[in-house]
VOVOSE-473629 format. One record per residue (C-alpha): x, y, z; residue in three letters. Coordinates in nm, 2 decimals. Each point is the difference from the previous one (the first is absolute). Layout:
! VOVOSE-473629
NODE        u        v        w   resn
NODE        X        Y        Z    ALA
...
//
This chain:
! VOVOSE-473629
NODE        u        v        w   resn
NODE    22.74    14.35    -6.13    UNK
NODE    -0.35     0.13    -0.08    UNK
NODE     0.15     0.33    -0.10    UNK
NODE     0.22    -0.17    -0.26    UNK
NODE    -0.30    -0.20    -0.12    UNK
NODE    -0.18     0.32    -0.07    UNK
NODE     0.27     0.11    -0.23    UNK
NODE     0.00    -0.33    -0.18    UNK
NODE    -0.37     0.05    -0.05    UNK
NODE     0.06     0.35    -0.11    UNK
NODE     0.24    -0.12    -0.26    UNK
NODE    -0.24    -0.27    -0.13    UNK
NODE    -0.28     0.25    -0.02    UNK
NODE     0.21     0.26    -0.19    UNK
NODE     0.11    -0.27    -0.24    UNK
NODE    -0.36    -0.13    -0.05    UNK
NODE    -0.14     0.35    -0.05    UNK
NODE     0.28     0.09    -0.24    UNK
NODE    -0.07    -0.31    -0.21    UNK
NODE    -0.38     0.07     0.01    UNK
NODE     0.09     0.34    -0.16    UNK
NODE     0.23    -0.17    -0.25    UNK
NODE     0.30     0.19     0.11    UNK
NODE     0.36    -0.11     0.01    UNK
NODE     0.21     0.09     0.31    UNK
NODE     0.17     0.26    -0.22    UNK
NODE    -0.34     0.16    -0.11    UNK
NODE    -0.13     0.02     0.36    UNK
NODE     0.32     0.13     0.14    UNK
NODE     0.01     0.27    -0.26    UNK
NODE    -0.36     0.10     0.07    UNK
NODE     0.07     0.01     0.37    UNK
NODE     0.32     0.19    -0.04    UNK
NODE     0.26    -0.24     0.13    UNK
NODE     0.23    -0.28    -0.13    UNK
NODE    -0.10    -0.35    -0.11    UNK
NODE     0.25    -0.14     0.26    UNK
NODE    -0.18     0.18     0.28    UNK
NODE    -0.34    -0.13    -0.12    UNK
NODE     0.15    -0.35    -0.03    UNK
NODE     0.12     0.02     0.36    UNK
NODE    -0.35     0.10     0.11    UNK
NODE    -0.15    -0.29    -0.19    UNK
NODE     0.26    -0.24     0.15    UNK
NODE    -0.06     0.13     0.35    UNK
NODE     0.37     0.09     0.05    UNK
NODE    -0.07     0.37     0.02    UNK
NODE    -0.28     0.19     0.17    UNK
NODE    -0.16     0.31    -0.15    UNK
NODE    -0.02     0.32     0.19    UNK
NODE    -0.34     0.15     0.08    UNK
NODE     0.00     0.23    -0.30    UNK
NODE     0.09    -0.28    -0.24    UNK
NODE    -0.27    -0.22     0.16    UNK
NODE    -0.26     0.27    -0.06    UNK
NODE     0.12     0.05    -0.36    UNK
NODE    -0.03    -0.38    -0.07    UNK
NODE    -0.35    -0.02     0.16    UNK
NODE    -0.12     0.31    -0.19    UNK
NODE     0.14    -0.13    -0.33    UNK
NODE    -0.19    -0.33     0.03    UNK
NODE    -0.30     0.16     0.18    UNK
NODE     0.02    -0.23     0.30    UNK
NODE     0.04     0.06     0.37    UNK
NODE     0.33    -0.02     0.19    UNK
NODE    -0.17    -0.27     0.22    UNK
NODE    -0.05    -0.21    -0.31    UNK
NODE     0.36     0.04    -0.11    UNK
NODE     0.13    -0.10     0.34    UNK
NODE    -0.22    -0.30     0.03    UNK
NODE    -0.22     0.14     0.28    UNK
NODE    -0.31    -0.02    -0.22    UNK
NODE    -0.13    -0.21    -0.29    UNK
NODE    -0.21     0.29    -0.12    UNK
NODE     0.18     0.21    -0.26    UNK
NODE    -0.20     0.31     0.07    UNK
NODE    -0.12     0.14     0.33    UNK
NODE    -0.36    -0.07     0.08    UNK
NODE     0.00     0.29     0.26    UNK
NODE     0.02     0.37    -0.05    UNK
NODE     0.37     0.05     0.05    UNK
NODE     0.19     0.30    -0.11    UNK
NODE    -0.03     0.05    -0.38    UNK
NODE     0.33     0.00    -0.19    UNK
NODE    -0.04     0.37    -0.07    UNK
NODE    -0.01     0.07     0.38    UNK
NODE     0.35    -0.15     0.04    UNK
NODE     0.12     0.26    -0.25    UNK
NODE    -0.13     0.27     0.22    UNK
NODE     0.18    -0.11     0.32    UNK
NODE     0.25     0.23     0.15    UNK
NODE     0.37    -0.10     0.03    UNK
NODE    -0.06    -0.05     0.38    UNK
NODE    -0.30    -0.22    -0.07    UNK
NODE     0.20    -0.21    -0.25    UNK
NODE     0.29    -0.02     0.24    UNK
NODE    -0.23    -0.12     0.27    UNK
NODE    -0.15    -0.27    -0.22    UNK
NODE     0.35    -0.12    -0.10    UNK
NODE     0.09    -0.02     0.37    UNK
NODE    -0.31    -0.20     0.07    UNK
NODE     0.09    -0.24    -0.28    UNK
NODE     0.35    -0.05     0.14    UNK
NODE    -0.15    -0.07     0.34    UNK
NODE    -0.25    -0.25    -0.16    UNK
NODE     0.29    -0.17    -0.19    UNK
NODE     0.21    -0.03     0.32    UNK
NODE    -0.29    -0.15     0.19    UNK
NODE    -0.06    -0.26    -0.28    UNK
NODE     0.37    -0.11     0.02    UNK
//
């Protein structure tokens, strides 16, 4: 139940950020490289973004993934986490490992 709640929060936060940027669903979806329908599903909580999409949304709005998922009220990290550019330099194995960790986290939160 808490897992589903996180994705409802995610949808609300994406919609709020999108509106703060004065973007329509069409505009944001185009900038992120996917359909308006997919974005609408994220905002409604009926579809869950994969790890790469979550990162793309967080980077676009310059917020943390924790903020998007409702794990934090702070939009930006107050600690010295990996900089965005460091994610770009990860090897495929490192990215695959992080994706696996996210899947484990999601399954635990169910």
